[in-house]
N, C-alpha and C positions, 0 to 999 in steps of 0.2 A: 459424323462428328460436326458439331456446331463450333463456330468461333465468335468470341465476343471481345470487346475492347473494355479495359478497366482504366478509367480516368483517375490517375493517382499521382498527379503532379504536385509540386510544392512551390510556394511563394516564400521568398526569403525576407521580404519587407512589405509594409503596407502599400507602398507605391507600385508594387508589382501585381497587386491583386486584380486590377481591372484588365490588364493585358492577359493575365492567365485565364480569366473567365472567357474572354473573347477568343483566345487561341484554342481553348478546349472546345468551344462551340464549333470552330472550323475543323478541328481534328475529328470530332464526333461525326460531323457531316461527311467528311472525307471517308471515314471508316464505313459509314452506311452505304455510300456510293460504291465502295470497293467490295461489298458483299458480306460484311460482318452482320450478325443477326441481332446483337444486343449491345447496349451500352450499360455498363455497371459503374456505380460510384460508391465511395465509402461514406462514413458518417464520422466527421472529426470537427473539433472545436479548439479555438484559441491559438493553435501552434503553427499555423501556416501550411500544414499538410492539407492540401485541397481546400482553400478558404471557402469555396462555394459549397463544400460539403457540410458547412454549418447548418444548411438545410438543403440536402440533395433532392428532396421532394420538389422544391420549387424549380431547381435547375432541370430535373427530369421532366416536369410539366412543360417547361419552356421548350426543351428539345423535342418532346413528343408532338408539339404542334408543328414543328418543322420536319419531323421524321416519323410520319404516322405509321409506317410499316415496321418500325423497330420495336423490339422488346426492351424493357428497362429493368435493371436489377440493382440491388444494393449489396455491397460486400464490405462489411455488413453493418446493419443498423445496431448501434449499441443500446440495447433495450432499456437498461437502467436509467438512461439519460432522458427518456421520453415518458411524459405522462401518458398512461394507457389510453385515455380519451383522445388525445392529440395523435397518438400513434395510429389508432384505428381510423380516425377521421382522415388523416393524410393519405393513408393507404387506400381507403375507399374512393377518395377524390381521384387519385392517380389511376386506380383500377378502372374507373369510369372513363377517364380521359384517354386511356390507352386501349380501351375495349378488351380489358383482361390480359394484356400483354405485360404482366408484371411479376417480378420474382424478388421477394423480400428476404434477403439474408438476415438472420438474427443471431446475435451473440451477446455476451455479457460485458464486452468492452475490454480494453487493454491498457489504458493510460490513466494513472491517478490524477494528473493535471486536469483532464476532462471531467473526471468524476467529481472532484471537489468544486468545480465550477457550477455544478448542478445540485450540490448538496448531498452527494452520494459518497459513502465510505467505500473505498476500493475493495476492502475485505468482504463487504456485504453485497457487492455488485451481482454475484451469481444468484444469490437468494432473491434479490429484488427483481432480477431479470425473469426468473421462473414465475414469481407471483404476478409480474406485469403481463407475461404471456398468458397466464391463466385468466387474468382480468380481461385481457383483450378478447379472448375466446368468449367469455361471458357477455361482453359488450356486443360482439358480432351476433351472438345468438339471441339477444334480448328483443322481445316484442314490445310494442307500445304500451300494452296493458300489463306486462310482467312486473313483478316487484322491483323496486329500485335496487340498483347495484351500488354498494358502498365501496369506496376505494380508500384503503388505509395501508399504504405500502411505502415505508421510508418517507422520502420527501413528497410523495405523490398522494394527494388526498382528494376526496370529492364524493359526490353522490349523483348518479345518473337516473333520472326519473322516467324519461320517455324513451328515446332511442338514439342511436347513432345516425346522423344524416351527413352525407347521402348514404343510401344503401350500397352494398357491394355490387359490382357489375354483373356477376353470375349468381347461380344458386348458392355457391359457397364463396367465402371471401378469397382474396388473392392468395396465391401460393406463398407460403413461408419456406425458407431454406435454412435449416439448421446446419451447423458444422458437425461433421460426423466424428466427434471425439467422445463425448460422454454418452453412455448408453441411453440416458433419458433423451438426449437430442436425436440420436439415431432412431429411437423408438417413435419419437414425435413425427419425424419425417416419414417413416415407414407406415405408421398407422393411418396417417392422413393422405398418403399417396403423393407426397411432395418430393421435389428434388432435394439434394443435399450437397454441401461443399465437401469435397474429399481431400483432406490435407496430405502433405508429403512428409510429415514428421509425427512423432508421438511424444507428447509431453512426459516429463518436464524438459527434455532436450528440444530446443527449437532450432532445427537445422540438422544437416548431415549430408552424406554423399551417396546414399542409397534411397532416393526418394520413391522409386517404384515399389520397393518392398512395403513401405508404409501406405502408399496409395492403394495397392492391391489388398492389403489387410483391411483398411477402413472401407473400401468400396464393397468388398465381398460381405462384410458384416452388414452394411446397409442394404445391399441387394437381397441377401438372404431374408432379412426381416421384411423388406418390401414385398417380396414374392409370397411370404407366409401370411401377409395381412389380408388376403382375400379380395384384392381389388380386381376389377375387370381389366382386360388386356390393354384397353386404351389408356387407362389411368397409369398403369405400370409403364407403358411405352413413353408417355409424356414425361413422367417423372425421371426416367432414365435418360431421356433425350436432353434434359436440362441439368442432369447431375454434373457438377462442375469441379474441375481441377484448375487451380489458379497459379499463374506465374507472375510474381511481382514485377519482374523485368524481363521483357521479351525483346530481343534484338536480332534482326536478320540482315545479313550483308551478302555480297556476291561470293565471298570466300570465308572459310572458318577463321583464318588469321585476321582478316579485316573485322569480322564480327567480334572477335575477342578483344582486339585493340579498342574498338569503339565502345564495347560493353564496359571496359575498365574506365573509360572517360565518364560514362554515365554513372557508374557506381562510386567513383571518387566524389563526384558532386553530390550524389545521394547521401553518402556517408558524412560529408561536411554538414548537410542539412540536419541529419539525425543527431549529430553531436551538438549542434546549436540548440535543438529542441531538448536534448538531454539536460542542459543546464536548468531549464525551467521545470522539467519533470522532477529533478532532484529537490527543488523547493517544495513541490507538491508532496513529496515522500518524506516530509519532515516528522511525521508521526507514524506509529505502528499500524494504524487503521488504513493507511494509504501506501503501505510499502509493497512494491512489486516483489514477487517471489521467483520470477524467471527473467532471463536476459537474452536478447537476440544477439547472435554473433555479428562481428564486423562484416559489412557488406562485401568486402573484398576477400573474405575468407573462403576456403573451399566449402565449408559447411553451409554458408549462406548462398553462395553461387549454386551449389549442388541442389539445394532445396527450392530456391526461389527464382532461379533464372533459366530461361530457355534461349539459346543463342546458337548462331552458326550460319552456314550457307543454307539455302532452301533444302538441298538434299539432306543435310545433317539434321535440320529441324524436323523434316518429314520422317526420317528414320527414327529419331528420338520419340516422336509421337505415335508411331505405328503400334507399339505394344499397349499404349493407353487406349487407342481406338479398339484394339482387339479385346482388351479387358472389358470395355463397354462404357468408358467415360464418354458422356454425351456432349459436353461443352468445355472448350478450352478458353479460359479467361486470361487475356493477354494484357499485362501492364505495359502499355506502350509509351507512357509519358512519365515514367518513374524519375523522381528527382526534380531539381529546379528546372523550370520550363524556359530555358534560354532558346535563342533561335537555333543554335546547333542541336539542342535536344529535340526541338520540333522537327528539324530536318531528319534526324535519326528516326523519329517516330513515323514520319511519312514514308521513309524508305522501308521501314519494317512492315507497315500496313500494305504497301504496294507489293512487296515480295511475298508476303504471306498470301495475299489474295490471288496473285497470279501464278505462284509456283508451289505453294504448299497446300492451301485449302482444297483445290480441286483434286488432289491425290488422296485426301482423307475424307472427303464427302461421298 
């Protein structure tokens, strides 16, 4: 079982942005030295959730120069927000800079405020994402003398006459990682021999107290299709080794009671940040084209903690993860900086990384 760090901190005001970027660099470096295998970042805009995630490819390229042995991942790129040419170009550049150690999570996005900032209607985001991914595949496959590729997809327009430069690092482009919800996404991952994100809930309900039931269902569906796709053993092994289950908030302490007490401090600050962002999201949802149809539970509710949190003493955390390892989950993505990145939050993050690396990870590898 691999372990990766998810940089998912929040800035509450513009004057906090610079310190957040610097502290995330230090945290990523500390995690790499502690034995984590990958750094993942989200793709967000306008709202203070990971300000550097307005272009995570730049931050990943910066970190890659400092941490050449690390893998870098994205959880996830909101495909409708990216012109397909720029999407493919950025991936190829980072693919080259990391020597192929790249994992690109892809999804259709979750936030109307971000959509309208890029001229995308929230209701159309799924369709635009699917067409963008098809265009990206065509761009990756295009030779210099092949017919031009015309792009006509919502706000994304253009015509590519020659080719995408630079080329991908390997014979194929970097691995994409769909979320294993829709059958089309599962099929895309399986047929290409790519990893997938395995969620702990099933829409329309976002949250619950039986996460393993959902993880098992989604993972087995993905694995069945992956094995049926006819790949050689090495491709299957690589895909499963990076098949990822994500915890938005991971917190480890010396005792279960201490971990729970500190987790609640983290989640109260996180919920305050979410509620601040909700005021702006409400303005974005002023018309039917940008109205969300699902709502995430309060972060201090049993449903949110049950789905998105991993916490406890090292023994408790290792026991919780054991059935996931037995199931075959290859990578645990740990949100270690969830919420506003205060000094206390950074201290909690360092504590978690240190206890995971010394007392949990050796038992599951």
